[in-house]
C-alpha positions as CSV (number, residue, x, y, z in Angstrom):
1,M,17.7,-13.2,31.3
2,K,20.9,-15.0,31.9
3,N,23.1,-12.9,34.1
4,N,26.0,-13.3,31.8
5,S,24.0,-12.3,28.7
6,P,25.1,-8.8,27.6
7,F,23.0,-6.2,25.9
8,D,24.5,-6.3,22.5
9,F,24.1,-3.0,20.6
10,T,25.9,-2.3,17.3
11,L,25.7,0.4,14.6
12,D,26.6,-0.2,11.0
13,K,26.9,3.3,9.4
14,S,27.2,1.8,5.9
15,T,23.8,0.3,6.1
16,K,22.2,2.8,8.5
17,M,21.3,-0.1,10.8
18,V,21.3,-0.6,14.5
19,S,21.3,-4.2,15.8
20,I,20.2,-5.1,19.3
21,T,20.4,-8.6,20.7
22,M,19.2,-9.8,24.2
23,E,18.6,-13.1,25.7
24,F,15.9,-13.7,28.3
25,D,15.6,-16.5,30.8
26,A,11.9,-17.0,29.8
27,D,9.9,-19.1,27.4
28,L,9.2,-17.8,23.9
29,S,5.4,-17.4,24.4
30,L,5.9,-15.1,27.4
31,V,8.6,-12.9,25.7
32,W,6.4,-12.7,22.6
33,D,3.4,-11.6,24.7
34,A,5.6,-8.9,26.4
35,F,6.2,-7.3,23.0
36,T,2.7,-7.7,21.6
37,I,0.1,-7.2,24.4
38,P,-0.3,-3.6,25.4
39,E,-1.0,-4.2,29.1
40,I,2.3,-6.0,29.3
41,L,4.2,-3.6,27.1
42,D,3.2,-0.7,29.3
43,Q,4.9,-2.4,32.3
44,W,8.3,-2.2,30.7
45,Y,8.6,-0.3,27.5
46,A,10.2,2.9,28.8
47,P,13.5,3.7,30.6
48,K,13.0,4.4,34.3
49,P,11.8,6.8,35.6
50,Y,9.6,7.2,32.5
51,T,6.5,5.0,32.0
52,S,4.8,3.8,28.9
53,K,1.1,4.6,28.2
54,T,-0.6,2.9,25.3
55,K,-3.6,4.9,24.0
56,S,-4.5,2.3,21.4
57,M,-3.0,-0.9,19.9
58,D,-4.2,-3.3,17.2
59,F,-1.5,-5.9,16.8
60,K,-2.2,-7.1,13.2
61,V,-0.7,-6.4,9.8
62,G,-1.8,-2.8,9.0
63,G,-2.6,-2.2,12.6
64,R,-0.8,0.2,14.9
65,R,0.2,1.1,18.4
66,F,-0.2,4.7,19.5
67,Y,1.6,5.4,22.8
68,A,3.5,7.9,24.9
69,M,6.6,7.7,27.1
70,V,5.6,9.7,30.1
71,S,8.1,11.6,32.3
72,P,7.8,11.7,36.1
73,E,6.5,15.3,35.6
74,G,3.8,14.1,33.3
75,E,5.3,15.2,30.0
76,E,4.3,12.9,27.1
77,R,6.4,12.0,24.1
78,W,4.1,10.3,21.6
79,A,5.0,7.7,18.9
80,V,3.2,5.5,16.4
81,Q,4.2,2.0,15.5
82,R,2.6,0.6,12.3
83,Y,2.8,-3.2,11.9
84,T,3.8,-4.2,8.4
85,S,4.4,-7.9,8.9
86,I,3.7,-10.5,11.6
87,S,4.8,-14.2,11.8
88,P,3.4,-15.3,15.2
89,K,6.1,-16.1,17.8
90,T,9.0,-15.7,15.4
91,N,9.0,-12.2,13.8
92,F,7.2,-8.9,13.4
93,K,8.1,-5.7,11.5
94,M,6.9,-2.2,12.1
95,F,7.5,1.4,11.1
96,N,8.1,3.6,14.1
97,A,7.9,7.4,14.2
98,F,7.5,10.1,16.8
99,S,4.3,12.0,16.6
100,D,2.2,14.6,18.4
101,K,-0.7,13.8,20.6
102,D,-3.0,13.8,17.5
103,E,-0.9,11.2,15.7
104,N,0.7,13.6,13.2
105,L,4.0,11.9,12.4
106,Q,7.3,13.6,12.8
107,L,9.3,12.1,9.9
108,P,11.6,10.5,9.2
109,G,10.9,7.4,11.2
110,S,12.6,4.0,11.3
111,D,11.9,0.4,10.2
112,W,12.1,-2.2,13.0
113,N,12.5,-5.9,12.5
114,F,12.0,-8.2,15.5
115,N,13.1,-11.8,15.5
116,F,12.5,-14.3,18.3
117,S,14.0,-17.7,18.9
118,E,14.0,-20.1,21.8
119,E,16.7,-22.6,22.9
120,N,16.9,-24.5,26.2
121,G,14.1,-22.4,27.8
122,A,15.8,-19.1,27.0
123,T,14.5,-16.7,24.3
124,K,16.7,-14.6,22.2
125,V,15.4,-11.3,20.7
126,Y,17.2,-9.8,17.8
127,I,16.1,-6.4,16.6
128,S,17.4,-4.6,13.5
129,I,16.5,-1.0,13.0
130,Y,16.9,0.9,9.7
131,N,16.9,4.7,9.8
132,E,16.9,6.5,6.4
133,S,18.7,9.4,8.0
134,L,22.2,8.6,9.2
135,E,22.6,12.1,10.6
136,R,19.4,11.7,12.7
137,L,20.5,8.2,13.8
138,E,23.9,9.4,14.9
139,M,22.3,12.4,16.8
140,L,20.0,10.1,18.8
141,L,22.3,7.2,19.1
142,E,23.9,7.5,22.6
143,G,20.6,8.4,24.3
144,F,18.8,5.6,22.4
145,K,21.4,3.0,23.4
146,I,21.2,3.9,27.1
147,G,17.4,4.1,27.0
148,M,17.1,0.7,25.3
149,A,19.5,-0.9,27.8
150,M,17.4,0.4,30.6
151,T,14.2,-0.6,28.9
152,F,15.4,-4.2,28.4
153,E,16.4,-4.3,32.1
154,N,12.8,-3.5,32.9
155,L,11.7,-6.4,30.7
156,K,14.2,-8.7,32.3
157,D,12.8,-7.9,35.7
158,L,9.2,-8.2,34.6
159,L,9.8,-11.6,32.9
160,A,11.4,-12.9,36.1
161,T,8.2,-11.9,38.0
162,L,5.8,-13.2,35.3
163,S,7.8,-16.5,35.0
164,K,7.2,-17.2,38.7
165,K,3.4,-17.0,38.3
C-alpha cells in the first residue's frame, strides 16, 4: 500500500451505507486472491490480536464462507458470508451476518459490495456496505471503523510479504 494512501471510511446515514476505500501497492491478482482464498484470508481478516479461522468456504455465486474471529483467549465470534454475485478480479457481492457456531444467523445482517481496480501496479479496493438497520449500524460504527482499519493494516503487511515472493 502506498504510504500516503489513507484508509477512507465514510458513513452516509441517509442511505445507511458505509464506504471504505484502500489502495494497496500490489497487483490486482494478488489482492483479489487475498479476499477470495481462505488460506490467505485467514492470515489477515481480523484486527490484531484476534485471528480469523475459516471453517468452510465455497467462493462461488450461492456459496458461502463460515468463519470465526478468535480472541487471544480462544473466544470465537462466528459469521456467515453468502456470495450473491461474482465478476472475477473486478467485483463480488455478499450478504454478511453474525451467527452462532451452528450457523444460525443473527439478523439483521448487511450487504457488502467489493470493487477492485488496478492502475500503475497499485490496486484500489472500494467496499460499500448497506445495513438495513441504521440504529444497529450506528451502534457498531466506531468499533467497526477501528477494526477495519486494523484489518486492512494486516492486509497491507501481508501483501508486502507476498509481493516479495
